[in-house]
C-alpha positions in Angstrom: 85.3 126.1 96.4 87.8 127.4 93.9 91.1 126.1 95.3 90.9 122.3 95.1 92.9 121.2 98.2 90.9 118.9 100.4 91.2 116.2 103.0 88.7 113.4 102.7 88.0 111.5 106.0 86.5 108.1 106.0 84.7 107.7 109.3 83.9 104.1 108.7 87.6 103.4 108.6 88.0 105.1 112.0 85.2 102.9 113.4 86.9 99.8 111.9 90.3 100.8 113.5 88.7 101.4 116.9 87.1 97.9 116.7 90.5 96.5 115.7 92.0 98.1 118.8 89.3 96.7 121.1 89.9 93.2 119.6 93.6 93.3 120.7 92.6 94.0 124.3 89.2 92.4 124.8 89.4 92.6 128.6 90.3 96.3 128.6 88.3 99.4 128.0 89.5 101.5 125.1 89.5 105.3 125.4 89.5 106.9 121.9 92.2 109.6 121.8 91.0 112.6 119.8 93.5 115.2 120.9 95.1 117.7 118.4 91.8 118.0 116.6 91.4 114.2 116.2 95.0 114.0 114.9 94.0 116.5 112.3 90.9 114.5 111.2 88.4 116.7 113.1 87.8 115.9 116.8 84.1 116.6 116.9 83.3 114.6 113.8 85.5 111.7 115.0 83.9 111.7 118.5 80.4 111.7 117.1 81.3 108.8 114.8 82.6 106.8 117.8 80.5 107.9 120.8 78.1 105.0 120.7 80.9 102.5 121.1 83.5 104.2 123.4 83.5 104.4 127.2 85.6 107.6 127.1 87.6 110.0 125.0 91.1 111.4 125.6 92.4 114.9 124.9 95.4 116.9 125.9 93.8 119.9 127.6 90.6 121.3 128.9 90.0 123.5 125.8 89.8 120.4 123.7 87.4 118.8 126.1 85.2 121.8 126.2 85.0 121.8 122.4 83.6 118.3 122.5 81.1 119.1 125.2 79.9 122.2 123.3 79.4 119.9 120.3 77.1 117.7 122.3 79.5 114.9 123.2 78.4 113.4 126.6 80.9 110.6 127.3 83.6 111.0 129.9 86.7 112.8 128.6 90.2 112.1 129.9 92.5 115.1 130.4 95.8 113.4 129.6 98.0 116.2 130.9 95.6 117.1 133.7 94.7 120.6 134.7 97.2 123.4 134.0 95.6 125.8 136.4 93.7 125.2 139.6 90.7 127.2 138.4 90.1 124.5 135.8 89.2 122.0 138.5 85.7 123.5 138.9 84.9 122.2 135.4 86.3 118.7 136.0 83.5 117.6 138.3 80.7 119.4 136.6 81.6 118.3 133.1 82.6 114.7 133.9 86.3 115.3 132.9 88.7 112.7 134.2 92.0 114.4 134.9 95.5 113.0 135.0 97.7 114.0 138.0 101.4 114.0 137.2 103.0 116.3 139.7 103.0 117.6 143.3 101.5 121.0 142.3 98.5 119.3 140.6 98.0 117.0 143.6 98.0 120.0 146.0 95.6 121.9 143.8 93.2 118.9 143.9 93.6 118.6 147.7 92.8 122.3 148.1 89.8 122.4 145.8 86.2 122.1 147.1 84.6 119.8 144.6 81.3 117.9 145.2 81.0 115.6 142.1 83.4 112.6 142.4 85.5 111.6 139.4 88.3 109.1 138.5 91.9 110.4 138.6 94.6 108.9 136.4 97.9 108.9 138.4 100.9 109.2 136.0 104.0 107.3 136.9 107.4 108.0 135.3 108.4 104.5 134.4 111.3 105.6 132.3 110.3 108.2 129.7 111.1 111.0 132.0 108.6 113.5 130.7 105.7 113.5 133.2 104.8 111.5 136.3 105.7 110.6 139.9 108.6 108.2 140.6 107.7 104.6 141.4 108.7 105.0 145.0 106.4 108.0 145.5 103.3 106.4 144.1 101.9 104.6 147.1 102.0 107.8 149.1 100.3 109.8 146.3 97.6 107.1 146.0 96.8 107.4 149.7 96.5 111.1 149.5 94.2 110.8 146.4 92.0 108.1 148.0 91.5 110.4 151.0 89.8 113.0 148.9 86.0 112.9 148.6 86.1 114.1 145.0 88.2 111.1 143.9 86.0 108.2 143.0 88.8 106.0 141.7 92.6 106.1 141.2 93.8 104.6 137.9 97.5 104.2 137.4 99.0 105.4 134.1 102.3 105.5 132.4 103.5 106.2 128.8 106.0 104.2 126.7 108.8 105.9 124.9 109.7 103.2 122.5 106.7 100.8 122.2 106.9 101.4 118.4 110.2 99.5 118.4 109.2 95.9 119.5 112.7 94.6 119.3 114.0 97.2 121.8 114.2 96.4 125.5 113.1 99.8 126.6 109.4 99.0 126.9 110.1 95.8 128.9 112.3 97.9 131.3 109.4 100.4 131.7 107.0 97.5 132.4 109.4 96.3 135.1 109.6 99.8 136.6 105.8 100.0 136.6 105.6 96.6 138.3 108.0 97.7 141.0 105.4 100.0 142.4 104.1 98.7 145.7 101.1 99.4 147.9 98.7 99.8 144.9 97.3 96.3 144.7 93.9 96.1 143.0 94.0 99.4 141.3 93.2 99.7 137.6 95.9 100.7 135.2 96.2 102.4 131.8 99.5 101.8 129.9 99.0 101.2 126.2 99.3 103.7 123.5 98.6 102.6 119.9 101.9 100.8 119.4 101.5 99.0 122.7 98.0 98.0 121.8 99.3 96.3 118.7 102.7 95.0 119.9 102.7 94.6 123.7 99.7 92.5 124.9 101.3 92.3 128.4 100.7 96.0 128.7 97.0 96.1 128.0 95.7 96.1 131.6 92.4 97.7 132.5 92.4 100.6 129.9 94.1 101.1 126.6 94.5 104.4 124.7 94.4 103.9 120.9 95.4 107.2 119.2 97.2 107.2 115.9 96.0 103.7 115.0 92.4 105.0 115.0 93.3 107.1 111.9 94.9 104.2 110.0 98.6 105.0 110.2 101.2 102.6 111.5 103.6 103.8 114.2 106.0 101.0 113.2 109.0 101.1 110.8 108.6 97.4 110.2 105.5 95.4 109.2 103.2 94.5 112.0 100.3 92.0 111.6 97.8 94.2 113.4 98.9 97.5 111.8 98.6 95.8 108.4 94.9 95.5 109.0 94.3 99.2 109.7 92.2 101.2 107.2 93.4 104.6 106.0 91.1 107.3 107.3 92.4 110.5 105.5 93.3 111.2 101.9 94.9 114.6 101.2 94.6 115.7 97.6 94.6 118.7 95.3 94.7 119.4 91.5 97.2 120.2 88.8 97.0 124.0 88.2 99.8 124.4 85.6 102.1 122.4 83.3 105.3 123.3 81.6 108.3 121.8 79.8 111.7 122.6 81.4 115.0 122.3 79.5 118.1 120.3 80.6 120.1 122.3 83.1 117.3 124.6 84.2 116.2 124.6 87.9 112.8 124.5 89.4 111.5 126.3 92.4 113.1 128.3 95.3 116.8 127.8 95.8 117.4 125.8 92.7 117.3 122.5 94.6 116.0 120.5 91.6 118.0 120.8 88.3 116.7 119.0 85.3 119.0 116.3 84.0 116.7 115.7 81.0 113.9 117.5 79.2 111.3 117.5 82.1 107.6 117.9 82.2 106.7 119.8 85.4 103.2 119.9 87.0 102.4 122.6 89.5 99.9 121.7 92.1 97.9 123.7 94.7 99.5 122.5 97.9 102.2 124.0 100.1 103.5 124.5 103.6 100.7 127.0 104.2 98.4 124.0 104.0 100.6 122.0 106.4 102.5 120.0 103.8 106.1 119.9 105.0 108.5 122.3 103.3 111.4 119.9 103.9 109.9 117.2 101.7 112.8 115.9 99.6 113.1 115.8 95.9 111.6 112.4 95.0 108.9 112.4 97.6 106.1 110.5 96.0 102.6 111.6 95.0 99.9 109.9 93.0 98.4 111.4 89.8 95.7 109.4 88.0 96.8 106.2 89.8 100.4 106.7 88.8 103.3 107.7 91.0 105.2 110.9 90.4 107.7 112.8 92.5 108.3 116.1 94.1 110.7 118.2 92.1 111.9 121.4 93.8 111.3 123.0 97.2 107.8 123.1 98.5 106.4 126.7 98.5 103.8 128.2 100.8 100.9 127.6 98.3 102.3 125.4 95.6 104.5 122.4 94.8 106.1 121.2 91.6 106.0 117.6 90.5 108.0 115.8 87.8 105.5 114.0 85.6 107.8 113.3 82.6 107.3 109.6 82.8 103.5 109.6 83.3 100.8 109.2 80.8 99.4 112.5 79.6 98.7 114.7 82.6 96.1 117.5 82.3 95.2 120.7 84.2 92.6 119.7 86.8 93.9 116.1 87.3 93.6 115.0 91.0 96.8 114.5 92.9 97.0 112.5 96.1 99.6 113.6 98.6 98.9 110.7 100.9 96.0 108.5 101.6 94.4 105.3 100.3 96.8 105.0 97.4 99.9 106.3 99.2 100.6 105.6 102.9 101.2 108.6 105.0 104.0 106.7 106.7 105.9 106.4 103.4 105.6 110.1 102.8 106.8 110.8 106.3 110.0 108.9 105.7 110.8 111.2 102.7 110.2 114.2 105.0 112.3 113.0 107.9 109.4 113.0 110.1 106.5 110.7 111.4 102.9 110.3 110.2 101.7 112.1 113.3 103.1 115.4 112.1 101.7 115.2 108.6 98.1 114.8 109.8 98.2 117.1 112.8 99.9 119.9 111.1 97.3 120.4 108.3 96.0 123.9 108.6 92.5 125.3 108.6 93.0 126.2 104.9 92.4 122.5 104.1 88.7 121.7 104.2 87.7 118.3 105.6 85.0 116.3 103.9 83.5 113.3 105.6 82.0 110.0 104.5 80.3 107.5 106.8 
């Protein structure tokens, strides 16, 4: 490997984080969410690391589920957005996929399908996010239709929170109230909690929880959270210094001249860019770590390279490792500098970044 970009993934950290999620909701079953290639960490590797402990996995679409099956994963797999086309339903029963049903067209497709192997269905309720799901007043009728189908072994109610990462906001409580307003569904299991709700909303845990981002060690919260503070970082993104130069006062660095040197400046160029998935809109001052010391982005991120101000660091050499985020630098902190969230930084890493795994 000549170009030194890499993402190191600590599978033991992911197992720790899954156990931490389970400990928050000991009466619930916890489906490990591995959509978007395991949030950029490698869905197959993550699933294999967790399979002995989880009752089910969760993905966004049937292509992601098939990838896991082809890799030998045998546990049930939730299709969190259900089936996009009716012809996908033939795989649901045969492959032990558990689909969500969020709309009338999905419900009708299920009613018209001839399926022999029964499976659970997750019925999505729109409790206030207004993205997917049936209205609360419709739910009892939909439940009756689903329970009448021989292919449906169980109906599990599901909803999704829009602001559970903001514990001080009333929005999640309003959504819980909307969910509780559903009548005619007594005794049915329910699945409400994403990562933030697992950590901050114990009243939402119910029968199933869906830890996603917390499995990978990143907090969804802007403020400290006692559970999130116990997460272990799973991914470290790093590269190497490939060039060094001294730049005079008044000279600019990089495309667009967005960084102008206000003092004699030592600039390190590193092999990392938006072609690797690092955000082009990272601001001047975005932190990185070189040899255990913090430095800062200086100039616009290019496709294949970035420039770093290392003027105040102890002597930096060609080949020194540079951490973009990871065990020394929280991805959530970097995300703030990039006007985004940790989810985008890990899921947008491209295939040009090789992943290396430790147990």
